[in-house]
LUMLO-41017 format. One record per residue (C-alpha): residue in one letter; chain; x, y, z. Coordinates in pm, whole numbers, plus 32768, in hexadecimal, padded with zeros to 4 digits. Example, Ala and Ser with C-alpha at 12.3 -4.5 7.8 and 13.67 -1.06 7.14 Angstrom:
BEGIN
[node "A"; "A"; [84CE; 7E3E; 830C]],
[node "S"; "A"; [8557; 7F96; 82CA]],
This chain:
BEGIN
[node "X"; "A"; [4C33; 7D8B; A831]],
[node "X"; "A"; [4D67; 7D44; A8FB]],
[node "X"; "A"; [4DF0; 7E27; AA11]],
[node "X"; "A"; [4F4A; 7E95; AA08]],
[node "X"; "A"; [4FB4; 7F21; AB5A]],
[node "X"; "A"; [4F96; 7DA1; ABF6]],
[node "X"; "A"; [50C8; 7D2E; AB38]],
[node "X"; "A"; [5206; 7DDE; AB8F]],
[node "X"; "A"; [52AF; 7D56; AA52]],
[node "X"; "A"; [51BB; 7DEF; A974]],
[node "X"; "A"; [51B6; 7F42; AA1F]],
[node "X"; "A"; [5337; 7F3A; AA17]],
[node "X"; "A"; [5336; 7F49; A89B]],
[node "X"; "A"; [523C; 8057; A889]],
[node "X"; "A"; [52DA; 8195; A7C6]],
[node "X"; "A"; [5263; 82E5; A786]],
[node "X"; "A"; [522B; 835A; A61D]],
[node "X"; "A"; [534F; 8441; A5C8]],
[node "X"; "A"; [5275; 8548; A506]],
[node "X"; "A"; [5184; 8591; A624]],
[node "X"; "A"; [517D; 86FE; A67B]],
[node "X"; "A"; [514E; 873C; A7FC]],
[node "X"; "A"; [50C4; 886F; A8AF]],
[node "X"; "A"; [50AF; 8887; AA28]],
[node "X"; "A"; [4F93; 8968; AA9E]],
[node "X"; "A"; [4FEE; 8940; AC14]],
[node "X"; "A"; [4EFD; 8836; AC92]],
[node "X"; "A"; [4EBF; 8788; AB46]],
[node "X"; "A"; [4FA2; 871D; AA2F]],
[node "X"; "A"; [4F20; 873A; A8D0]],
[node "X"; "A"; [4FB9; 8641; A7B6]],
[node "X"; "A"; [4F90; 868D; A651]],
[node "X"; "A"; [4FD2; 858A; A52F]],
[node "X"; "A"; [5031; 8673; A403]],
[node "X"; "A"; [4FF0; 854C; A328]],
[node "X"; "A"; [4EA3; 84CF; A37A]],
[node "X"; "A"; [4E36; 8631; A410]],
[node "X"; "A"; [4DB8; 856E; A54F]],
[node "X"; "A"; [4DD6; 8659; A68A]],
[node "X"; "A"; [4DD5; 859F; A7E2]],
[node "X"; "A"; [4DBF; 864C; A91E]],
[node "X"; "A"; [4E57; 8587; AA5F]],
[node "X"; "A"; [4DF7; 85F1; ABC6]],
[node "X"; "A"; [4F01; 85C1; ACBD]],
[node "X"; "A"; [4EFD; 843C; ACC2]],
[node "X"; "A"; [4F11; 8429; AB50]],
[node "X"; "A"; [5036; 8520; AB46]],
[node "X"; "A"; [50EC; 8436; AC31]],
[node "X"; "A"; [509F; 8305; AB41]],
[node "X"; "A"; [5115; 83C6; AA1F]],
[node "X"; "A"; [5240; 8465; AAC5]],
[node "X"; "A"; [52D6; 835A; AB99]],
[node "X"; "A"; [525D; 81ED; AB2A]],
[node "X"; "A"; [5328; 81B2; A9EF]],
[node "X"; "A"; [5465; 820B; AA9F]],
[node "X"; "A"; [540F; 8177; AC11]],
[node "X"; "A"; [5321; 804F; ABD8]],
[node "X"; "A"; [51DD; 7FF1; AC8F]],
[node "X"; "A"; [526A; 7FAD; ADE4]],
[node "X"; "A"; [533E; 80EF; ADFF]],
[node "X"; "A"; [5225; 81C6; AD55]],
[node "X"; "A"; [5116; 8127; AE31]],
[node "X"; "A"; [51E9; 817E; AF72]],
[node "X"; "A"; [520D; 82C3; AF03]],
[node "X"; "A"; [50A2; 8307; AEC8]],
[node "X"; "A"; [5052; 826B; B018]],
[node "X"; "A"; [514F; 834E; B0CA]],
[node "X"; "A"; [5121; 8493; AFFE]],
[node "X"; "A"; [4F9B; 849D; AFC0]],
[node "X"; "A"; [4F37; 83CB; B0E9]],
[node "X"; "A"; [4E68; 82CC; B030]],
[node "X"; "A"; [4E42; 8162; B0B1]],
[node "X"; "A"; [4EF9; 8076; AFF7]],
[node "X"; "A"; [4DB7; 7FEE; AF5C]],
[node "X"; "A"; [4D47; 8132; AEF3]],
[node "X"; "A"; [4E90; 8196; AE50]],
[node "X"; "A"; [4EAA; 8045; ADA1]],
[node "X"; "A"; [4D52; 8063; AD2A]],
[node "X"; "A"; [4DB7; 81C0; ACA3]],
[node "X"; "A"; [4EEE; 8170; AC06]],
[node "X"; "A"; [4E54; 803D; AB52]],
[node "X"; "A"; [4D41; 8137; AABB]],
[node "X"; "A"; [4E39; 8225; AA42]],
[node "X"; "A"; [4F18; 812C; A9B1]],
[node "X"; "A"; [4DFA; 809A; A8F7]],
[node "X"; "A"; [4D6E; 81EC; A871]],
[node "X"; "A"; [4EE4; 826F; A81E]],
[node "X"; "A"; [4F33; 8133; A75C]],
[node "X"; "A"; [4DF6; 8132; A69B]],
[node "X"; "A"; [4E14; 8290; A63E]],
[node "X"; "A"; [4F79; 8259; A5C3]],
[node "X"; "A"; [502D; 832B; A6D2]],
[node "X"; "A"; [50E3; 81FB; A762]],
[node "X"; "A"; [5158; 80C8; A698]],
[node "X"; "A"; [51EB; 7F8E; A6FE]],
[node "X"; "A"; [534B; 7F3E; A69F]],
[node "X"; "A"; [5369; 7DC7; A645]],
[node "X"; "A"; [54C7; 7D43; A609]],
[node "X"; "A"; [54E3; 7C3E; A4F5]],
[node "X"; "A"; [5506; 7ADA; A588]],
[node "X"; "A"; [5506; 7971; A507]],
[node "X"; "A"; [53DA; 78B0; A561]],
[node "X"; "A"; [5410; 77CB; A679]],
[node "X"; "A"; [5429; 768A; A5A1]],
[node "X"; "A"; [554D; 770D; A4EF]],
[node "X"; "A"; [5628; 776F; A621]],
[node "X"; "A"; [5688; 75FF; A638]],
[node "X"; "A"; [56FC; 75EE; A4C3]],
[node "X"; "A"; [57A7; 7723; A4C3]],
[node "X"; "A"; [590F; 7758; A56E]],
[node "X"; "A"; [595B; 78BB; A57D]],
[node "X"; "A"; [5ABD; 7880; A619]],
[node "X"; "A"; [5B1B; 77CB; A4BF]],
[node "X"; "A"; [5AF1; 7907; A3ED]],
């Protein structure tokens, strides 16, 4: 299974599923997907991943986690990676991929002529 946190381009395309219901319990964040009825409980690190990663990207979220939670970069990256994989697999995050031409077609298509 691929890991996602090592590729900032992939991480930058993460989006939160809009129908997720959030409940802040203070030291934990509860996510509910009303479509699948899946409930996900996040600790402090998971809440940072959910709240900040789609908007700030990997580098800024990693620095925020290291500064505010006191984790080493290695520990933070490992935790972020784990949460990203879990949240993707459970349908809480999805990846936005804009349509693009295959590389071999770029030489044949000149957008400036259209």
